[in-house]
N, C-alpha and C positions, 0 to 999 in steps of 0.2 A: 504494500500500500504506500502511495506517495505521500510524504508528509504534507500537511495542509499548507505550511508556509511556502513550500515549493509550488503548490497550485496557485497561490496568490501571486508569487513571483512570475510564473508562466502567464497568468492572466494579464498582468501589467505589461509584460513584454509584447503579448499579442495585441493589446490595445495600441501600443506604439507602432508595431509593424503594420497594422491595418490603417494607420493614420487617424485613429480616433483620439489619440493623444500625440501632439507634435512637440518638438523642442520649444521650451518656454511655457508649455501648458502646466497649470497646477493640477496635481493628481487629486483623486477623491480623498477626503479626510479619513483619518483612522476610524472614526465612528462610522462613516459610510461603508468602509470595507469590513468592519466588524459586523454590521447588519447584513451585508451582502453574503458573507461567507459563514456567518453564524459561529464565529470563533472569538477567542479572547483578544484583547488589545495587544497583549504581549506577543501573540502569534503574528498579528498583522505587522507589528513593529519589527519583528525579526525578519520578515520578508522585505520590508522597506529598507532596513539596514543593509541587507545583502545587495539590493539594487543600488543603493548609494555607494557602497564599497566598490561595486563594479563600474561605477561612473555612469550608470544609466539614468539615475535620478540624482538630484542635488537638493540639499536642504538650505533654505535661506532663513536665517534667524529672524523670528518675529513675523515671517511671511508664510511659511509652509514649505512643502516639498514639490519640486517641479521636475519635468522631463529635462534632462541635461541638453544644453546646446552643444554643438560640435566643439570639441577641444581644439584650440589653435596650436599649431606646431611651428617651432622655429629651429633652423639648422645651426649647429654650433660653428660650422666652418664658413659662415657668411656673416660679414659685419653689416648689419642694418640697425637702424633705430627701431624702437618698439613700434612706432607708428608705421614705419615702412613695412615691417613684418605683417602687421595687421591688414594694411591696405593690400598687400600682395596676396593675402589669403581671401580677399573679397569681402572684408568686413570694414566697419567704420570705427576708427579710434577717436577718443576724445580724452581730455585731461581736465582735472579740477585742481587748482592751486591750493594746497593746504597751508604752506608757509614759505616765505623767502626772507632771508636775513644775511647780513654780513656778520661773520663770527670768526673765531679761531678754532682750530681743530687739534686733535691729539697727535702724538708722535707718529703713529702708524700711517694715518692718512696724509699728514704733511710730508712724511718720508716718501710715500708712493707718488705724491704730486711734485716731489723734489722742490719743496719750499721750506723755509724756516717755520717752525711751529708758531712763531710770533706774528707771521704774516696772515692777513685776513683771507678768507674764502667766502664765496657766495654759497650758502646752503639752500637748496631748493627741494621742497617736499611736495610731491604731487600724487593724486589718486588717478590711476590710469583705468579707463573704461573701454570696453569693446561692445558696440551696439547697445550702449547705455548700461551695460552690466559691469559691476566692479571686477577688475582683473588683477590689479597690483597697486602697491604703494612703492614709489621710488624716491630715494633721497640722494640727490646729486650734490657734489662739492666741486666748485669751479675756482681755481686760483685767481685772485685779483691781480697778482703780479704778472700774469701772462699778457700777451698782446691782444687777447680777446676783449673786444669792447662790450663788457657785460651790461652796461647801461642801455645798449641798443637791443638787447634780447627781450623777447616777450615770453616770459615763463609760463603763461597761460596757453600758449600755442601747443599743438600736439607734438611737433618735432623740433627739438632744440638743435639736433644735428644739422638739419636742413638750414636753419638760420645761421649756424656757425659757418657752414660752407658758403652761404650766400654773402658772407662778409669777407670772403677771400681766403679762408683757412681750410686746408684740405685735411679731412679726417682719414687717416691711413690704416690704423690697426687698433686692436683692443685685446687685452687679456681678460679672461672670464673664468670665474669659479662658481660652481653650483653646489649648494649644500641644502640641508633641510633645517627648518626652525619651527618651533611651536608658536602659534599666534598668541600674543599677549592681549590684554583687554583692549588696548587702543587699536592695534591692527585688526583684531577681530571685529571691532565696531565698524571700521572703515570698509572692510572687505565682506562684511555680512556673513561671517562664519562663526562657529563656536570658539570660545576661548580654548587654547591648547590644541586647536586643529592643526594638522601639519601643513606647512607652507613651503614652497620652493624659495630658497634664498639665492639670489644671483648677485654676485659682486663683479663689477666691471671697471677696468681702468682703460681709458680711451686716450689715444695719442694722435696728435697732428704730425705734420712733417718734421723731419730731423729728430724723431723719437721723443718728442716733447709731450708729456702728459697734460691733458686739458680737462679731464673729468674723472672723478672717482664716484661710482654709483653703487648703492646698495638697494636691491629691490626685493620685495616680498610678493610672491605670485601665488594665486590660487591654483593648486595642481589639478583640480577638477575641470579647469578651463584652459590650462596652458601646459603644453608638453614641449620637451626639447628632444630633437633628433640629431643623429650624426651618422654619417657613413664611415665605416671602418674597413681598412684594407690590411691584409697581411703584409709584413715588411718585404719589399721587393716584388710584390705581385699587385698589379692594378690593371 
């Protein structure tokens, strides 16, 4: 006999496959599913938890559970801005400015940017959205001492890279590290996830010509909406 939670899971998947539920749709409430299948709320919750873990559904704090939208993918071997990646995938990026300030930074970031820790940086924190849905929080540090005319940049715009290059500076490369981090109360609130939910943490150091670092960025991304891909080759074979 098939466990009832698997029947509920199969039912939800068939609703999606038949187009009765489409990406972005809110699914029936737990109470509605309890009444439909004549089971306990715990059984319904177990089925929904599995679908969330599989990436088929997504919970939004304070709103309910929805059919997941397509997860967006970025390739590690191509240097694009967040906005360029999103536009290339056929979606619409946007940004909300959380804060911008002149400040000093610690030893690690100042060392990476090759500036003295007493020198000021512009710290820019933004909420990044795709098709109006929260995707990431990014915090960027730009050294004031570089040739970059920071006063001319619009930090509310979707692509800062494009603005930098429009000012005559060529972005040539970046080094990037991907780790995981649990959402704290603040990031969970902005990204509409539960506190302690796993997030992708992306750290990027971007360079203009002559190997000059121009930006240090830390981003927290929702892994149910954003994935990273990379082609791998055996050494000497391609």
